[in-house]
N, C-alpha and C positions, 0 to 999 in steps of 0.2 A: 388472415387469421380467422380460423373457423371455430375457435373455442377449444381446440385440442390442448391438452396440458402435458404433452410428451416432451421429451428432451429435444426432439427434432423441431417441435413447434416453438420451444423456447429459443432455439438458434434462429429460426425464421423470424421470430419477434425481434431479436437483436438486429438482424439485417434490415427489417422493416423500419425500426426507429431511426437507424442511421440514414436510410434512404429518404425518409420523410423529414429529416433535419431536426428530429426531436432530441437527438443525442449526437455528440460529435462522433465522426466515424472512428477516430482513434479509441475512444472510450468503448464504443460498441465492439470494435475488434478485440480489445483487451478482455472484455467480458465474455465475448463469444469463445475466445481461446480458452479461458478459464472454465467455462461451462463444458465445452467439448472435452477438455482434459480431465476434469474432476468427475463429471457425471458419466464418463466412459466406463467407470467401474460398476455402474448400476446394471442389474440384470434386466431383461426385457420387461418383466412385470413392473419393477420399480421405475423404469424409465417411461412408463405410460402416463404417470402423473407426477411430475417433478415439483409441483406446488405443495405436495404433502410430505416430501421427504424430510427426514431429520438431518439437517445439514451438519450438525456436530458429529453425528454418527458417520455420515458419509466422509467427512474430512478426516475423522479418526481412521477409518478404513483406508482411505487414500494415502494417508501418512504411513500406515503400516505397509501398504503395497509398494509405494513409490517414494517414500520419505527420503531415502538415500540419494535420490536424484534432485532434491530441492532443499534449499536452506529453510530454517524456521521462518525467516522473513518472507520468503517466496510463498510458503504454505499459508501464512496469514494473509498475504495479498490475494492469493487465489481464493481463499475462503471469503474475503471481503467482496471480491468481484462476483463470485457465484451468488452470494447472498443478495447483493444489489440487483443482479440480473433476475433472480427468481422473485424477489420482492416486486420489482417493476413488472415482471411478467404476470404475476398474480393480480396486481392492481389493475393492469390493463384488461385482464380477463373479467374482472368484476365490473368495470365500467369503462369501456373503451372511449366513450365521448368525453369523459372528465379526466382521462389519463394525462399525467405529467410525469416524466421520468425523474427519479430522485438522483440527480447528479449535483456534485458540488464543484463549483468553479474555483480554480486556484488563481491567486494573484500571480502574474508573471513578473519576473525580475531579470535584470540584465547583469546583476552582480553574481558571478559564479560561486563565490564562497557562500553567499546566502542561499542560492539555489541548491547547492550540494548538501546543506544541512537541513533543508526543508523550512528554513526560517523566512518565509515569504511575507510574513506580517510586518508591516512597518510600525515603528514605535517612535514617538517623539522623545526628545531628550528628557522631558519631565517624567515620562512613563518608563524610561529605561533605567533600572537600578544600577547598571554598569556605568552610567554617566554621572552617578552621584560621587562627588569628590571625596566624601568621607569613607567610601568603600575602597579597599585595595584593588589595584588593577595590575594585570600582567604587563610588564614593560617589554617583554620579548616579542610581543605580537606585532606584526608589520602594520604600518599605518593604514594600508589598504583593506585590512581585514577588520570587520566590526569587532568591538570589544566583546569579550565573552565567548568568542569562537577561537578554538585552538587548532592551528594547522599542524598536522603530523605527516611529514614526508615519509612514505613507506617504500617507495621505489623512485628511481630516477625520474619517471614520468607520471608519478601518481602521488597526490597529497590528499589525505583524509582530514576532514574537519570535524571537531567535536565541539558541541555546544551544550550548555545547560549544566555543567558540572558545578556542584555547590562549593562555596568557598571553604566549608568545613568538611570536605570529603574525607571519609575514613578509609583506612587500609582495607577493611572488610568490604566496603562499598566499591572501592577500586577493583578489588578481586572479582566482585560480582559482575562489574562492567566488562572486565577482561574475559571472564568466562563466557559471556554472551558473544563477544567478538570472536573468541576461539571456537565457539560452536558454529559460527558462520564460515569458518575457514574450510577450504577443501584440501584434501591430501593430493600433492602433486609429486609425480615421480621425477627423479633427477635425470 
């Protein structure tokens, strides 16, 4: 790392932190892919100092150019990965000796229904409002699925899990959720 602030230097930085064990190789690869994909839209002048770009503007342009190829969730993920990569890159350039990457470790779980919903946090029975006997519980949920998680089989080989729906969900709120799910769907030819 020679102090350059270019797109290429940012990619080299991500390779460096993975090689030195400062970040998991999978995280570095994911960030590198996002940086390469998103920052590819920059012209040569903009790509010379990626630490000063307006990421919101770049993501907006990327969305206009390539949005049809990505779901809204994917675009948010790419934005998050690029932001994390560029923040770490800028922090490294400011003080290489004190640098520590900003990575969040996630608790691993072996329960596939909890992993599918992103509910990796463990809660005790006293902290879990669903375990309160005074609250209504869905009786149709299988015993192997934690309460509050609703399985929805959408294909013979695929079940989607929904978590966090309020007990007093309104029709308008349900339509809003349905709209988000519909926006993620891709058109498939028969």
